[in-house]
TIVO-2410 file (N, C-alpha, C; in nm, 3 decimals):
# residues 89
REC num residu      c1      c2      c3 atome chaine
REC   1      X   0.081  -0.119   0.000     N      A
REC   1      X   0.000   0.000   0.000    CA      A
REC   1      X   0.085   0.125   0.000     C      A
REC   2      X   0.017   0.234  -0.014     N      A
REC   2      X   0.082   0.364  -0.015    CA      A
REC   2      X   0.043   0.441   0.111     C      A
REC   3      X   0.133   0.520   0.160     N      A
REC   3      X   0.109   0.595   0.283    CA      A
REC   3      X   0.132   0.744   0.257     C      A
REC   4      X   0.031   0.825   0.289     N      A
REC   4      X   0.040   0.970   0.276    CA      A
REC   4      X   0.006   1.031   0.410     C      A
REC   5      X   0.090   1.123   0.458     N      A
REC   5      X   0.060   1.190   0.584    CA      A
REC   5      X   0.121   1.330   0.587     C      A
REC   6      X   0.069   1.410   0.679     N      A
REC   6      X   0.112   1.549   0.694    CA      A
REC   6      X   0.159   1.570   0.838     C      A
REC   7      X   0.272   1.637   0.854     N      A
REC   7      X   0.324   1.671   0.986    CA      A
REC   7      X   0.325   1.823   0.998     C      A
REC   8      X   0.254   1.872   1.100     N      A
REC   8      X   0.249   2.016   1.128    CA      A
REC   8      X   0.328   2.041   1.255     C      A
REC   9      X   0.411   2.146   1.254     N      A
REC   9      X   0.502   2.168   1.365    CA      A
REC   9      X   0.517   2.317   1.395     C      A
REC  10      X   0.526   2.349   1.523     N      A
REC  10      X   0.558   2.485   1.568    CA      A
REC  10      X   0.685   2.476   1.652     C      A
REC  11      X   0.793   2.532   1.602     N      A
REC  11      X   0.919   2.535   1.677    CA      A
REC  11      X   0.935   2.675   1.735     C      A
REC  12      X   0.976   2.683   1.862     N      A
REC  12      X   0.983   2.813   1.926    CA      A
REC  12      X   1.091   2.820   2.033     C      A
REC  13      X   1.141   2.942   2.055     N      A
REC  13      X   1.236   2.971   2.162    CA      A
REC  13      X   1.170   3.053   2.272     C      A
REC  14      X   1.061   3.120   2.238     N      A
REC  14      X   0.984   3.198   2.335    CA      A
REC  14      X   0.843   3.210   2.280     C      A
REC  15      X   0.757   3.278   2.352     N      A
REC  15      X   0.619   3.294   2.307    CA      A
REC  15      X   0.601   3.415   2.216     C      A
REC  16      X   0.711   3.482   2.179     N      A
REC  16      X   0.703   3.595   2.086    CA      A
REC  16      X   0.687   3.543   1.944     C      A
REC  17      X   0.605   3.611   1.866     N      A
REC  17      X   0.575   3.567   1.729    CA      A
REC  17      X   0.701   3.554   1.644     C      A
REC  18      X   0.799   3.642   1.662     N      A
REC  18      X   0.922   3.636   1.582    CA      A
REC  18      X   1.008   3.514   1.614     C      A
REC  19      X   0.987   3.452   1.730     N      A
REC  19      X   1.065   3.336   1.772    CA      A
REC  19      X   0.997   3.204   1.740     C      A
REC  20      X   0.893   3.207   1.657     N      A
REC  20      X   0.817   3.088   1.623    CA      A
REC  20      X   0.831   3.059   1.474     C      A
REC  21      X   0.850   2.931   1.442     N      A
REC  21      X   0.849   2.889   1.301    CA      A
REC  21      X   0.742   2.782   1.285     C      A
REC  22      X   0.655   2.801   1.187     N      A
REC  22      X   0.550   2.706   1.154    CA      A
REC  22      X   0.591   2.629   1.030     C      A
REC  23      X   0.586   2.497   1.036     N      A
REC  23      X   0.613   2.415   0.919    CA      A
REC  23      X   0.501   2.313   0.899     C      A
REC  24      X   0.478   2.282   0.774     N      A
REC  24      X   0.379   2.180   0.737    CA      A
REC  24      X   0.443   2.096   0.627     C      A
REC  25      X   0.472   1.970   0.658     N      A
REC  25      X   0.542   1.881   0.565    CA      A
REC  25      X   0.449   1.771   0.517     C      A
REC  26      X   0.452   1.743   0.388     N      A
REC  26      X   0.371   1.638   0.327    CA      A
REC  26      X   0.462   1.524   0.286     C      A
REC  27      X   0.426   1.403   0.327     N      A
REC  27      X   0.505   1.284   0.300    CA      A
REC  27      X   0.424   1.184   0.218     C      A
REC  28      X   0.495   1.111   0.133     N      A
REC  28      X   0.436   1.002   0.057    CA      A
REC  28      X   0.536   0.886   0.062     C      A
REC  29      X   0.493   0.774   0.116     N      A
REC  29      X   0.580   0.657   0.134    CA      A
REC  29      X   0.710   0.693   0.206     C      A
REC  30      X   0.698   0.765   0.316     N      A
REC  30      X   0.809   0.805   0.404    CA      A
REC  30      X   0.904   0.906   0.342     C      A
REC  31      X   0.873   0.959   0.227     N      A
REC  31      X   0.958   1.057   0.159    CA      A
REC  31      X   0.889   1.193   0.161     C      A
REC  32      X   0.958   1.294   0.215     N      A
REC  32      X   0.899   1.428   0.217    CA      A
REC  32      X   0.896   1.481   0.074     C      A
REC  33      X   0.775   1.519   0.029     N      A
REC  33      X   0.762   1.565  -0.109    CA      A
REC  33      X   0.746   1.716  -0.118     C      A
REC  34      X   0.690   1.778  -0.013     N      A
REC  34      X   0.668   1.923  -0.016    CA      A
REC  34      X   0.661   1.975   0.127     C      A
REC  35      X   0.704   2.100   0.147     N      A
REC  35      X   0.700   2.161   0.280    CA      A
REC  35      X   0.667   2.310   0.270     C      A
REC  36      X   0.584   2.355   0.364     N      A
REC  36      X   0.566   2.498   0.383    CA      A
REC  36      X   0.640   2.536   0.509     C      A
REC  37      X   0.718   2.642   0.504     N      A
REC  37      X   0.789   2.694   0.621    CA      A
REC  37      X   0.760   2.843   0.632     C      A
REC  38      X   0.722   2.886   0.752     N      A
REC  38      X   0.691   3.028   0.770    CA      A
REC  38      X   0.817   3.114   0.756     C      A
REC  39      X   0.934   3.059   0.781     N      A
REC  39      X   1.057   3.139   0.764    CA      A
REC  39      X   1.087   3.163   0.617     C      A
REC  40      X   1.048   3.070   0.529     N      A
REC  40      X   1.066   3.087   0.385    CA      A
REC  40      X   0.945   3.162   0.327     C      A
REC  41      X   0.826   3.134   0.382     N      A
REC  41      X   0.704   3.203   0.340    CA      A
REC  41      X   0.636   3.143   0.218     C      A
REC  42      X   0.679   3.023   0.180     N      A
REC  42      X   0.618   2.958   0.064    CA      A
REC  42      X   0.639   2.808   0.072     C      A
REC  43      X   0.575   2.736  -0.020     N      A
REC  43      X   0.592   2.592  -0.032    CA      A
REC  43      X   0.718   2.563  -0.112     C      A
REC  44      X   0.791   2.459  -0.072     N      A
REC  44      X   0.910   2.415  -0.143    CA      A
REC  44      X   0.894   2.266  -0.172     C      A
REC  45      X   0.915   2.227  -0.296     N      A
REC  45      X   0.904   2.087  -0.336    CA      A
REC  45      X   1.039   2.018  -0.333     C      A
REC  46      X   1.038   1.889  -0.296     N      A
REC  46      X   1.162   1.811  -0.287    CA      A
REC  46      X   1.168   1.697  -0.387     C      A
REC  47      X   1.058   1.672  -0.455     N      A
REC  47      X   1.053   1.570  -0.560    CA      A
REC  47      X   0.993   1.635  -0.684     C      A
REC  48      X   0.992   1.562  -0.795     N      A
REC  48      X   0.934   1.617  -0.918    CA      A
REC  48      X   0.787   1.655  -0.896     C      A
REC  49      X   0.712   1.566  -0.834     N      A
REC  49      X   0.571   1.594  -0.805    CA      A
REC  49      X   0.559   1.708  -0.705     C      A
REC  50      X   0.645   1.709  -0.604     N      A
REC  50      X   0.642   1.813  -0.502    CA      A
REC  50      X   0.671   1.951  -0.559     C      A
REC  51      X   0.764   1.959  -0.650     N      A
REC  51      X   0.799   2.087  -0.713    CA      A
REC  51      X   0.680   2.142  -0.793     C      A
REC  52      X   0.613   2.055  -0.868     N      A
REC  52      X   0.495   2.098  -0.944    CA      A
REC  52      X   0.384   2.144  -0.852     C      A
REC  53      X   0.362   2.070  -0.743     N      A
REC  53      X   0.257   2.109  -0.649    CA      A
REC  53      X   0.294   2.236  -0.573     C      A
REC  54      X   0.420   2.255  -0.540     N      A
REC  54      X   0.464   2.377  -0.472    CA      A
REC  54      X   0.436   2.499  -0.559     C      A
REC  55      X   0.465   2.487  -0.688     N      A
REC  55      X   0.440   2.598  -0.780    CA      A
REC  55      X   0.291   2.631  -0.784     C      A
REC  56      X   0.208   2.528  -0.791     N      A
REC  56      X   0.062   2.548  -0.793    CA      A
REC  56      X   0.013   2.610  -0.662     C      A
REC  57      X   0.060   2.558  -0.549     N      A
REC  57      X   0.015   2.607  -0.418    CA      A
REC  57      X   0.062   2.750  -0.392     C      A
REC  58      X   0.183   2.783  -0.438     N      A
REC  58      X   0.236   2.919  -0.417    CA      A
REC  58      X   0.163   3.024  -0.500     C      A
REC  59      X   0.091   2.981  -0.603     N      A
REC  59      X   0.014   3.074  -0.686    CA      A
REC  59      X  -0.134   3.076  -0.651     C      A
REC  60      X  -0.171   3.008  -0.544     N      A
REC  60      X  -0.311   3.000  -0.505    CA      A
REC  60      X  -0.334   3.052  -0.364     C      A
REC  61      X  -0.456   3.040  -0.316     N      A
REC  61      X  -0.489   3.091  -0.182    CA      A
REC  61      X  -0.428   3.009  -0.069     C      A
REC  62      X  -0.379   2.889  -0.099     N      A
REC  62      X  -0.322   2.803   0.005    CA      A
REC  62      X  -0.202   2.866   0.075     C      A
REC  63      X  -0.117   2.934  -0.001     N      A
REC  63      X   0.003   2.993   0.059    CA      A
REC  63      X  -0.034   3.105   0.157     C      A
REC  64      X  -0.137   3.181   0.125     N      A
REC  64      X  -0.183   3.289   0.215    CA      A
REC  64      X  -0.239   3.230   0.343     C      A
REC  65      X  -0.314   3.122   0.329     N      A
REC  65      X  -0.370   3.055   0.447    CA      A
REC  65      X  -0.261   3.000   0.536     C      A
REC  66      X  -0.156   2.942   0.479     N      A
REC  66      X  -0.047   2.885   0.559    CA      A
REC  66      X   0.033   2.994   0.630     C      A
REC  67      X   0.050   3.108   0.565     N      A
REC  67      X   0.122   3.218   0.629    CA      A
REC  67      X   0.050   3.265   0.755     C      A
REC  68      X  -0.082   3.258   0.755     N      A
REC  68      X  -0.161   3.300   0.871    CA      A
REC  68      X  -0.156   3.197   0.984     C      A
REC  69      X  -0.120   3.073   0.954     N      A
REC  69      X  -0.118   2.968   1.055    CA      A
REC  69      X  -0.018   2.994   1.166     C      A
REC  70      X   0.092   3.061   1.136     N      A
REC  70      X   0.192   3.090   1.239    CA      A
REC  70      X   0.128   3.164   1.354     C      A
REC  71      X   0.046   3.263   1.322     N      A
REC  71      X  -0.019   3.342   1.426    CA      A
REC  71      X  -0.142   3.271   1.482     C      A
REC  72      X  -0.228   3.219   1.395     N      A
REC  72      X  -0.354   3.162   1.444    CA      A
REC  72      X  -0.337   3.027   1.511     C      A
REC  73      X  -0.248   2.942   1.463     N      A
REC  73      X  -0.231   2.808   1.519    CA      A
REC  73      X  -0.119   2.803   1.623     C      A
REC  74      X  -0.003   2.854   1.588     N      A
REC  74      X   0.114   2.840   1.676    CA      A
REC  74      X   0.111   2.933   1.796     C      A
REC  75      X   0.079   3.058   1.774     N      A
REC  75      X   0.094   3.157   1.881    CA      A
REC  75      X   0.014   3.120   2.005     C      A
REC  76      X  -0.112   3.080   1.990     N      A
REC  76      X  -0.192   3.046   2.108    CA      A
REC  76      X  -0.143   2.917   2.173     C      A
REC  77      X  -0.105   2.818   2.093     N      A
REC  77      X  -0.057   2.692   2.149    CA      A
REC  77      X   0.080   2.707   2.216     C      A
REC  78      X   0.167   2.786   2.158     N      A
REC  78      X   0.298   2.809   2.217    CA      A
REC  78      X   0.283   2.880   2.352     C      A
REC  79      X   0.192   2.976   2.358     N      A
REC  79      X   0.167   3.045   2.486    CA      A
REC  79      X   0.126   2.948   2.594     C      A
REC  80      X   0.042   2.853   2.561     N      A
REC  80      X  -0.002   2.751   2.658    CA      A
REC  80      X   0.116   2.664   2.700     C      A
REC  81      X   0.198   2.621   2.603     N      A
REC  81      X   0.314   2.536   2.633    CA      A
REC  81      X   0.417   2.608   2.718     C      A
REC  82      X   0.446   2.733   2.687     N      A
REC  82      X   0.543   2.810   2.763    CA      A
REC  82      X   0.494   2.829   2.907     C      A
REC  83      X   0.367   2.863   2.923     N      A
REC  83      X   0.310   2.882   3.056    CA      A
REC  83      X   0.316   2.753   3.137     C      A
REC  84      X   0.284   2.641   3.074     N      A
REC  84      X   0.289   2.512   3.143    CA      A
REC  84      X   0.432   2.477   3.185     C      A
REC  85      X   0.528   2.505   3.098     N      A
REC  85      X   0.669   2.475   3.130    CA      A
REC  85      X   0.719   2.564   3.243     C      A
REC  86      X   0.680   2.691   3.242     N      A
REC  86      X   0.727   2.782   3.346    CA      A
REC  86      X   0.668   2.750   3.482     C      A
REC  87      X   0.546   2.703   3.487     N      A
REC  87      X   0.486   2.671   3.616    CA      A
REC  87      X   0.539   2.541   3.674     C      A
REC  88      X   0.601   2.457   3.591     N      A
REC  88      X   0.654   2.330   3.639    CA      A
REC  88      X   0.805   2.337   3.667     C      A
REC  89      X   0.870   2.444   3.628     N      A
REC  89      X   1.016   2.451   3.647    CA      A
REC  89      X   1.053   2.516   3.778     C      A
***
C-alpha cells in the first residue's frame, strides 16, 4: 500500500511571534515531497511531483492561508506550552 501523511510543527524559543516557526510537511511513502515553512514564506518541493505542487500552491490561496497559521495556530498553542513549562520549572 501507499502511505500519505502530513506533519504540522511549531518550533519556538519563546512565546514571541518572531521566535516561532510554523512548518507543514507532506510525506508520501516516508519521503517528504513538499514543505511549507513560515521562515521561507512559501511551499518548497523536494521531488518532481512536489515541485509541481509547490508551484501550484504558491500561486493559489493556500500559501496565504499557511502564512496566517503561524499566528492563528502556533501563537496560542505556544503560549499555553510556555506557561505550562514555566509553572513546572
